[in-house]
DOPAGU-73970 format. One record per residue (C-alpha): residue number from 1; residue in three letters; x, y, z. Coordinates in Angstrom, 2 decimals, padded with zeros to 5 digits. Layout:
<pts>
  resi  resn        X        Y        Z
   NUM   ALA        X        Y        Z
...
</pts>
This chain:
<pts>
  resi  resn        X        Y        Z
     1   MET  -025.07   098.99  -052.90
     2   GLU  -022.15   096.68  -053.04
     3   GLY  -019.99   095.92  -050.05
     4   ILE  -022.80   096.05  -047.50
     5   PRO  -023.43   092.67  -045.89
     6   SER  -027.02   091.60  -045.39
     7   THR  -028.28   090.74  -041.92
     8   SER  -029.00   087.06  -041.92
     9   THR  -027.98   085.90  -038.46
    10   SER  -030.30   086.02  -035.47
    11   GLN  -027.76   088.06  -033.51
    12   GLU  -027.79   090.84  -036.11
    13   ALA  -031.59   090.68  -036.40
    14   GLU  -031.77   091.39  -032.67
    15   PHE  -030.36   094.86  -033.34
    16   LEU  -033.54   095.78  -035.22
    17   ASN  -035.29   096.23  -031.87
    18   TYR  -032.47   098.27  -030.32
    19   CYS  -030.54   101.37  -031.32
    20   ILE  -026.97   100.34  -032.22
    21   ILE  -025.60   103.62  -030.82
    22   CYS  -027.23   103.88  -027.38
    23   GLY  -028.47   100.28  -026.96
    24   LYS  -031.97   101.31  -025.86
    25   ASP  -035.12   099.89  -027.40
    26   PHE  -037.39   101.92  -029.66
    27   ASN  -040.43   103.38  -027.86
    28   THR  -042.33   104.42  -030.96
    29   SER  -041.83   103.81  -034.63
    30   THR  -041.38   107.55  -035.29
    31   ASP  -038.01   107.82  -033.52
    32   LYS  -036.62   104.78  -035.36
    33   VAL  -034.58   105.37  -038.52
    34   HIS  -033.41   102.63  -040.90
    35   LEU  -029.84   103.22  -042.02
    36   THR  -029.03   103.62  -045.69
    37   TYR  -025.65   103.15  -047.32
    38   ARG  -024.61   106.76  -046.57
    39   GLY  -025.73   106.49  -042.95
    40   ILE  -023.87   103.21  -042.46
    41   LYS  -020.74   104.70  -043.98
    42   GLY  -020.96   107.81  -041.78
    43   ILE  -021.53   105.93  -038.52
    44   ASN  -018.74   103.46  -039.25
    45   SER  -016.25   106.23  -040.09
    46   VAL  -017.08   108.15  -036.88
    47   SER  -016.82   104.93  -034.89
    48   LEU  -013.39   104.28  -036.38
    49   ARG  -012.19   107.84  -035.58
    50   LEU  -013.39   107.64  -031.98
    51   GLY  -012.26   104.06  -031.42
    52   ASP  -015.79   102.94  -030.51
    53   ASP  -017.08   099.41  -031.00
    54   ILE  -020.08   100.37  -033.15
    55   HIS  -020.36   098.60  -036.50
    56   ALA  -023.41   099.51  -038.55
    57   SER  -024.61   097.21  -041.30
    58   ASP  -027.51   096.98  -043.72
    59   GLY  -030.84   096.72  -041.90
    60   ASP  -029.69   098.30  -038.65
    61   CYS  -031.81   100.98  -037.01
    62   VAL  -030.94   103.91  -034.78
    63   HIS  -032.75   106.70  -032.96
    64   GLU  -032.84   109.82  -035.10
    65   ASP  -031.37   111.95  -032.28
    66   CYS  -028.62   109.37  -031.58
    67   ARG  -027.53   109.39  -035.23
    68   ARG  -027.63   113.18  -035.42
    69   THR  -025.59   113.62  -032.24
    70   TYR  -023.14   110.76  -032.86
    71   THR  -022.18   111.94  -036.35
    72   ASN  -022.11   115.67  -035.51
    73   LYS  -018.68   117.06  -036.42
    74   LYS  -018.51   119.38  -033.40
    75   VAL  -019.39   116.55  -031.00
    76   VAL  -016.81   114.24  -032.60
    77   ASP  -014.10   116.92  -032.42
    78   SER  -014.84   117.62  -028.74
    79   LYS  -014.71   113.88  -027.93
    80   LEU  -011.36   113.57  -029.71
    81   LYS  -010.02   116.61  -027.85
    82   ALA  -011.17   115.11  -024.54
    83   GLN  -009.46   111.81  -025.38
    84   GLU  -006.21   113.66  -026.14
    85   ALA  -006.45   115.60  -022.88
    86   GLU  -006.78   112.35  -020.91
    87   LYS  -003.66   110.92  -022.55
    88   SER  -001.38   113.94  -022.15
    89   PRO  -000.02   114.89  -018.72
    90   LYS  -001.51   117.98  -017.13
    91   LYS   000.76   121.02  -017.23
    92   GLN   001.37   122.96  -014.06
    93   PRO   000.62   126.67  -014.39
    94   TYR   003.68   128.88  -014.59
    95   LEU   004.14   130.77  -011.36
    96   ARG   006.76   133.46  -010.96
    97   LYS   007.43   132.62  -007.32
    98   ARG   008.43   129.05  -008.25
    99   SER   011.09   130.17  -010.67
   100   LEU   012.77   132.96  -008.70
   101   PRO   015.64   132.13  -006.31
   102   GLY   014.93   132.92  -002.69
   103   ALA   011.18   133.14  -003.24
   104   THR   008.96   132.31  -000.32
   105   ASN   005.89   130.10  -000.37
   106   ASP   003.66   132.44   001.62
   107   ASN   001.59   135.18   000.08
   108   GLN   004.30   137.78   000.65
   109   PRO   005.02   139.71  -002.56
   110   THR   008.50   139.25  -003.97
   111   CYS   010.82   141.61  -005.77
   112   LEU   010.51   141.30  -009.51
   113   PHE   014.26   141.74  -010.03
   114   CYS   015.90   139.67  -007.30
   115   GLY   013.07   137.42  -006.06
   116   VAL   013.55   138.33  -002.40
   117   GLY   010.66   139.50  -000.23
   118   LYS   009.55   143.05  -000.82
   119   ARG   010.31   144.15   002.76
   120   HIS   014.04   144.61   001.99
   121   ILE   013.22   147.45  -000.39
   122   GLY   011.78   149.67   002.29
   123   SER   008.29   150.72   003.18
   124   GLY   007.14   150.34  -000.39
   125   LYS   005.72   153.87  -000.47
   126   ARG   006.86   156.30  -003.08
   127   SER   008.23   159.62  -002.05
   128   PRO   006.41   162.62  -003.52
   129   GLY   008.04   164.39  -006.33
</pts>
């Protein structure tokens, strides 16, 4: 396992009591998972994609549910989509009455061809036949 630094400082050893993803302490030893090389690599790659400040190293521990949720492809994709939506301006819905000349802002129906209120056409009732 080359390339994985060992935890030798007291600051990094402090993370052994806390989940590096959620920051909460471990209630029982059963929900605590020690990260292996593959887990470290996966968490660091997801953190890089999302722009998070999570850096896993050898000896770090996480909650099993936190790791499962944080590295889930569907969750990562939805977070990335939400980040893109925040950056891009919101599009106004296309409304026909905005684009037609002479259209009114009230709820009066407008003519599809000329954009003027429907009352100029007549009563709006069809003649039989």
